[in-house]
C-alpha positions, 0 to 999 in steps of 0.5 A: 500499500505504501508504495502504491502512495508513493508511485501515485504520488511521484506521478502526481509530481511529474502531472504538475512539475511538467507544465513549470518547465514546459518554458524551459525545459531540461536540456536531452541527454545526450544518446551515448549518456551511461545512464540509457544503458543503466535505465534499459538494464533495469528495466530489463530486470524487471526494477524500473517501469519507465515514462508516465504511460508504462513504456520505456522510450530507450530509442529516443533521447529523454530529458534529464527531467524524465530521468529524474521521473523515471529514477524517483519512480524506480525508488518508490516501486523496486521489487525487493525479491528482483533486484541485486545487488547491482541493481541498487549500486546503479540506483544509488548511482543514477540518483548521484547523477540527477540529484539537482532535477530531483531536487528541483521536482522536490523530490528530496534526495535525502529520503531517497538515500534512506530508500535505497538504504532500507532496499541494499538492507532487505537485498535478497528478501533477507536482513541478518544482525544480532548482538554479543556482550561479555561481561565481567563482574567483580561483587562482595561475596554474596548477593541478597539471595546468597549467591557467591558473586564475587567473581563472575565472567561469560558470554552473557548474550549472544543474539542472530536476529534473521528476517525474511522479507516475503513478500509486500505483505508477509514478513519471518522472523527469527531470534537465536539467543543463548549466553550466561551458559544457556545453549543457543535457542529460539527465543523468538519466531514469528510472522508479521503480516499485513492485511487489508484495512491497514491492518498488522498481524504477528502470530508465534513469539514476539515481543511486546512492550506497551510500556516503553516510554515509561522507564528509564534505561542506560545507552544499551536499555540495561538495568535502569527500570523495567516496565511493570506489566508488559515488556514481553520477549516473547510473548509466550506463544501469541495472536496480535492485532493492531488496527491505526485510526485517524487519532491513535491505534487500538491493539489486542493479543492472546497468548498461551503458555503451556508449563505445567510442571516446569518446577517439580518441587513446587506445591501443584498449585504454584502458578508457574506450574499451571497453564494459562492464557494471556489477554490484553487490550490497548487504545491509544490515542495521539490528540496531537505531537505534544500530546498522547494518552493510552488505556491499557488491560491485560490479565492472566488467566490461570488453569488451576490457579487464581487469575489476576489482572492490570487496568492502567492508564497513561500520558505524555505531554512534550512540552517541546522537542527536549521537554516531557512530562509522563505519569502512569496509574494502574489498579489491579485485581488479585483472586487470592493466592498471590500474598496475605493482603490488599487484593487490589493494589494500585500503583503510579509513577510521574516522570520528568525527562529533559535532554541534552539539548536543552541542558547541554552537559546532560540529560536527566530523568527523574522519576518518583513512584507510588506502590500500595503492597502485594503489588505484582509485577506481572512479567518483570522486577522493574528496579532490579539492580545490577546484582540481581532482583530488588530487595524489596519485592518477594520473587512470586508467580511471572514477576514479584509481588511488594512486600509493603507500601513502597515510595520509589526516587529513581534519577538517572543522567545520560552525558554524551560527551563525543562520538566516542566517550559517554557517561551515565549516573543513577539514583536510586532511594526505595523506601518501604514502609516497614520498621526494620527496612526492605529500604534502600540506595543505590548507586551507578556510575559508567563510562563507555567509550565506542571504538566503533558504531558497532563496538563499545567497552563499558566499566561500571560501579555499582552500590547499594546501602540497605536500611537493614543489617545486611550481614553477608549481602555483598553491596557493590559490585564492579564491571566490565562489558564488551557489546558488538552489534552486528 
């Protein structure tokens, strides 16, 4: 559909531009010019369709204006299954040759360059990429759960992403992942399908995150904090649909996880030993470029254990391109079995972000959150620290349950000094409403050197200060990380 719109736009542009150039047309391109052979070869390969009437008049001189129009249409309509690397190289040469004419037609050459880059990525219908990460940690004797952490070196992540562009309606995605002692396994495998009426569907095991704008990360997306409910990777085995409309979009999914008996030591009614479905729906509104809002719902429906659901809303207000306010409010329904406390806990968070373009030397993320006791993190531990899980939650079910009413202050600041040197710092203050604690402060600092755009080294320090007698609780960590994206 997008290709068709692009073709129509270029054809309309040619039709409206032609009268303007009639009085002063471009000079004819000499018949011995290399562009004729290039366009003829691309036409023979089915890459271009020639003049607006669909014919390629290779036997007569053309104006530069006409050939520029052919190039623009070729980029809008090129068949990625037919195009070879040589075809794309030829298209790039034609773009350079007719840059002035394309500019005169109002066709942005930088956008055409971006189009060529996309075509090159999809050459032959395949795209490959991935991520390699080596991490060395030096820590105090034990973490919060008593696990030795004094020295831990590992290839903690290896990802190989494979994409197959089947046709203009179907794309297949596969991710192989290993590391940290795990063997290489298929963690993602799904098809993305374009249906009529702008409906997009995904089927299989795919990532889904409805909270990506509401948690801070370091430069690589690690360690700062995470979603309260979503950020699934993957979302079990699922079917997902999205339908955009004029001011937003509607999404829904259903997922099924068969994991009965995965923990033989756990009691039969332990949720992680139970098959379950997950249902989700999201209604998002983009009122304008400065204000957006959404309502979200996710329910876990267990076969034998107790169900639970989360309903939440979020808003984003962009005061400028560099300053934004964000807020979320969550309410849950826990149908017993999820702790002895409140069966309808709630939580909220408010965030202010200011970019480095405004502050010049740093950006800043300031987040304040309040959580009721028994609030259940449905998927992940959102305030995990470098050594492991947050002390203020109990490992339970798919994520964790807060022990007590808790307030959280999370401040993150990133600094990009130049293309090579980046740094960040974080301060986390967790205050649990309990006489003896589960409160703590966490300090993190990191420096990163980008040796190339795809290879960087990171040296970091993390220190946790609990408000209770920690005993052998290891409270500091130094790490060195090497990351390669390919």
